[in-house]
DOMIFI-428177 format. One line per field, with one value per residue (C-alpha): residue in one letter; x, y, z. Coordinates in steps of 0.05 Angstrom, whole numbers. Each point is the difference from the previous one (the first is absolute). Layout:
REM residues N
residuo = [A,...]
x = [X,...]
y = [Y,...]
z = [Z,...]
//
This chain:
REM residues 390
residuo = [M,A,L,G,G,G,P,G,G,K,A,S,W,W,G,A,G,Q,R,P,A,T,S,P,C,W,P,A,P,C,R,P,V,I,L,R,P,V,A,R,Q,G,D,G,M,E,L,Q,A,V,D,E,V,L,T,A,L,R,A,R,G,P,E,R,A,A,L,F,A,R,A,D,A,L,R,R,E,R,M,G,E,A,V,H,L,R,G,I,V,E,F,S,N,I,C,A,N,D,C,L,Y,C,G,I,R,V,S,N,R,A,I,N,R,Y,R,M,E,A,D,E,V,M,E,V,A,R,R,M,E,G,W,R,Q,G,T,I,V,L,Q,S,G,E,A,S,S,P,A,G,D,R,R,L,G,E,L,V,R,R,I,K,A,E,T,S,L,A,V,T,L,S,V,G,N,R,P,H,E,V,Y,A,Y,W,R,E,C,G,M,D,R,Y,L,L,R,F,E,T,S,D,P,A,L,F,A,R,I,H,P,D,C,S,L,A,E,R,L,D,C,L,H,A,L,R,A,L,G,V,Q,V,G,S,G,F,M,I,G,V,P,G,E,T,P,E,V,L,A,R,N,I,L,L,C,R,E,L,D,L,D,M,I,G,I,G,P,F,I,P,H,P,E,T,P,L,G,G,A,S,N,A,Y,A,D,D,P,D,M,H,F,V,A,L,A,A,L,R,L,A,N,P,D,A,H,I,P,A,T,T,A,F,D,A,V,F,T,N,P,P,G,R,D,L,A,L,Q,R,G,A,N,V,F,M,P,N,S,T,P,G,K,Y,R,R,D,Y,M,L,Y,P,D,K,P,C,V,D,E,T,G,G,Q,C,A,L,C,I,V,G,R,L,E,M,L,G,R,S,V,D,D,G,P,G,H,S,R,K,R,P,V,E,A,L,A,G]
x = [2307,38,-16,36,66,63,184,-27,-44,-77,7,46,-64,-28,69,18,-14,-73,-58,-66,-37,-67,-26,17,-37,-366,-2,18,37,65,-20,24,-42,-8,-3,-28,15,-54,-1,-1,-13,43,-31,44,37,48,71,18,61,68,-6,-62,39,58,-47,-29,71,18,-57,24,-38,-78,6,29,-55,-49,32,-3,-68,-18,35,-35,-74,16,23,-61,-46,31,29,-50,17,15,74,21,50,54,42,74,35,78,10,77,54,41,20,46,-5,49,-45,42,-49,-33,17,-12,45,48,62,-26,33,-29,-70,-20,-34,-67,-56,-66,-30,-66,-35,24,-30,-64,-9,11,-48,-56,11,-5,-72,-17,45,-46,50,-26,58,65,65,56,64,71,70,9,33,-35,8,-45,-10,-14,-46,-39,-8,-22,-54,-21,-6,-44,-45,-2,-21,-53,-26,0,-16,-40,64,16,74,49,72,61,66,30,13,-18,-7,-71,-13,13,-54,-50,12,-10,-62,-23,9,-46,39,-43,53,70,40,63,27,36,30,15,-18,70,38,68,-18,-33,69,36,-28,-22,65,-37,-63,-21,-63,-17,0,-43,-54,1,-21,-56,-25,5,-41,-54,-7,-19,-54,34,-15,66,34,61,29,65,44,-5,63,55,64,2,-78,-29,-66,-10,21,-47,-54,12,1,-74,-20,31,-46,-59,24,9,-73,22,-50,44,57,49,49,43,64,66,35,65,23,64,35,-7,41,-51,-6,28,-41,-53,-73,-7,-58,44,-14,-75,-23,-76,13,-11,-73,-1,20,-53,-53,18,3,-73,-18,29,-23,-70,-22,59,10,55,33,22,73,39,59,-40,-7,79,12,-62,-14,-42,-51,13,11,-51,-56,24,-2,-69,-21,34,-20,10,-52,35,44,43,22,57,-23,69,11,45,59,12,-14,71,33,-47,28,-5,16,14,-53,-49,-62,-34,54,-7,-77,-35,-52,-57,25,10,-71,-28,42,-26,-72,12,35,-51,-57,36,5,-73,11,-26,27,-24,7,-6,57,2,6,13,-48,17,-24,-61,19,-27,25,45,-37,30]
y = [2523,-47,-73,-66,-24,4,-132,-18,40,-17,-37,-55,-20,-35,-38,7,81,-5,26,-25,45,-35,16,59,109,-7,49,-23,46,-30,-74,-58,-59,-74,-52,-67,-58,-16,-71,-4,-57,-8,9,-43,67,-1,-26,-38,-41,7,-42,43,57,-23,-15,72,31,-48,27,29,32,-8,-36,57,47,-49,3,76,-1,-52,45,60,-40,-21,70,25,-51,4,72,44,49,58,12,18,62,-5,62,-14,49,-11,40,-21,-32,-17,-70,-44,-57,-16,-41,-14,27,60,72,24,-50,29,-2,42,64,35,17,50,-24,31,-9,37,37,-26,61,-7,-73,31,47,-53,-46,53,13,-80,0,45,-39,-60,-37,-40,-25,34,-47,29,-28,8,-31,-45,36,-11,39,4,73,-7,-58,40,60,-43,-26,71,21,-66,24,73,-31,-40,50,60,-40,-58,-34,-74,-4,-47,1,-33,13,-69,-48,20,-35,-21,46,59,-29,-3,71,20,-43,34,68,-18,-37,-38,-39,-16,-14,-40,-37,-67,11,-72,-69,-30,17,-7,49,48,0,11,67,19,1,30,-48,-73,-26,-30,67,30,-54,3,76,-17,-55,51,52,-54,-16,74,-1,49,-8,-27,14,-32,-23,-12,25,-36,-22,5,-30,-71,-8,-56,-19,-43,52,53,-54,-8,78,-3,-57,33,58,-47,-39,65,18,71,56,40,-25,46,-27,32,-12,-2,67,10,71,16,24,-72,-68,-29,67,-39,-65,-24,-16,-76,7,49,-42,-3,62,-20,-51,54,4,-74,2,53,-44,-63,42,16,-68,-24,60,21,39,35,72,3,73,16,22,57,-43,-27,70,6,-60,1,62,-11,-19,23,-63,23,2,-68,-21,22,-45,-62,-7,65,40,54,63,28,75,36,55,19,75,12,26,-67,-46,-4,-17,-63,-40,-69,-17,37,31,3,37,64,30,66,1,30,-40,36,-16,-72,-5,31,-44,-62,12,12,-65,-36,32,-23,-70,3,-3,40,29,-28,57,-45,-26,-69,-41,-76,-42,-62,28,35,67,29,59,-21,18,46]
z = [2573,-46,-7,-3,34,3,-488,-59,-52,-6,-64,35,41,-63,-7,-76,7,-19,32,-24,-50,-4,69,60,46,494,38,72,50,16,-4,-39,-24,24,-52,3,-52,-51,-32,-73,-47,-61,-66,-49,-21,58,0,64,-11,-23,-66,-16,7,-39,-53,-5,2,-59,-41,-68,-65,7,63,28,-23,25,70,1,-23,58,53,-24,4,71,18,-26,35,70,3,-53,-49,49,14,71,3,56,1,21,44,-1,71,5,-37,56,6,42,-41,-60,-55,-53,-54,36,-16,73,29,54,-40,-58,17,-63,21,50,57,30,45,-9,56,27,-21,-69,2,24,-54,-49,33,0,-76,-10,17,-57,-45,11,37,57,29,21,-4,38,-25,21,7,58,55,67,66,60,-13,-77,17,49,-47,-55,43,20,-71,-14,58,-35,-68,29,45,-61,-61,-24,-33,19,22,-28,30,-41,44,3,60,69,70,8,53,-45,-52,61,16,-70,-3,64,-34,-54,-54,-46,-43,-6,-65,5,-59,8,-68,-8,30,-9,66,-39,-49,50,40,-58,-14,71,45,59,6,-11,-35,67,37,-58,8,71,-2,-55,51,54,-35,-15,73,11,-41,-54,-76,-24,-64,-35,-63,-39,-57,-64,-35,55,-30,20,1,-34,-21,59,46,-31,9,69,13,-33,46,66,-14,1,63,36,-19,-20,-6,-46,-46,-36,-48,-54,-44,32,-24,39,13,-40,71,27,-2,-45,-45,-59,9,-52,18,0,-55,-45,-55,11,33,-10,59,48,-25,1,77,15,-34,34,64,-7,-21,69,37,-25,58,16,-26,-48,-22,-64,25,-21,-23,-58,-29,10,-47,-46,-39,-59,24,69,50,51,-52,-18,69,11,-60,28,70,37,32,41,-22,44,-18,21,51,23,-9,-59,36,26,-52,-35,67,7,-61,17,-68,-67,-47,54,-31,24,36,-34,15,58,35,-29,-69,15,26,-64,-44,36,-10,-70,-12,38,-43,-64,26,17,75,55,69,65,51,61,40,-36,60,-4,-41,39,71,19,29,65,43,60,62,53]
//
């Protein structure tokens, strides 16, 4: 059973042909979780207003180093030293949308389209438990159909019944009743990035969707009791520091359980393929944004996303992210034969590795950083978790 529904070079991303050289490579049968809000008092370390976030974003030199240390200290205090592993399975690259920067956009005829069979996904899910990955993230292009949405729900039921993994879906905008169906099937979390808080900028790069529609989906998911993840790209052409600050504070306003951010990296086979990142002249701004994000969202899970490794290579970007506010690592657990066909952006790391190789590599990287692996599902720190009755 198959799942789902129906150019410039990499150097141009940095503007003047330069790429940065200083930085990079519980058990419950078929039941989701219910979350209830937990009130927390601020401790003086948090960023809560636009002017506070802008001050952080303008940090330079020693102030920037102090910002990184402050974010890391808050991460340690609120989230601990252990790192949650959430394995990503890119089960389909079929997409009906035409986002101006994405490598799997519908207009890109240069890639082979695929959908994994449900049994293939289950094989990976069973292996992930041995790889100490407590969550499976099922990710695909946005291509909705009633039959495909139903098959995905059936797969969620299988994963919850046959493994101890938490299940996160990341497949784009859907009608509210589809989210409710997946919730009934056992979906624990949903990841849907808003990408930018600026409606005009959002519309410019997403011709098939509006920011209001995206936010409506996030609110619908929250109403269902789903653990909600979102986030944004850093450095979209046209982004200003004020927009970046509003991105960070929108995450706080949405009270997100998980926040994923990463550098804007356009795929060369897209209309924005030759566009420069807004922070091409100051690439460390990506880590400044990450640190400010942690300070504004102290209790959210924040992953060191793969895109950081695509840009920062020595030392690896994800290693730096884990020292500047991040507490989650998202290894690629997609079978090797599909990886090169899920290229959202160029220079994506780990495309020639197996899931097992990625798992071993990650544990080694964490040990070098003095961090450990948390084998559990890594549910929200904001809301106590209890099993859904019935």
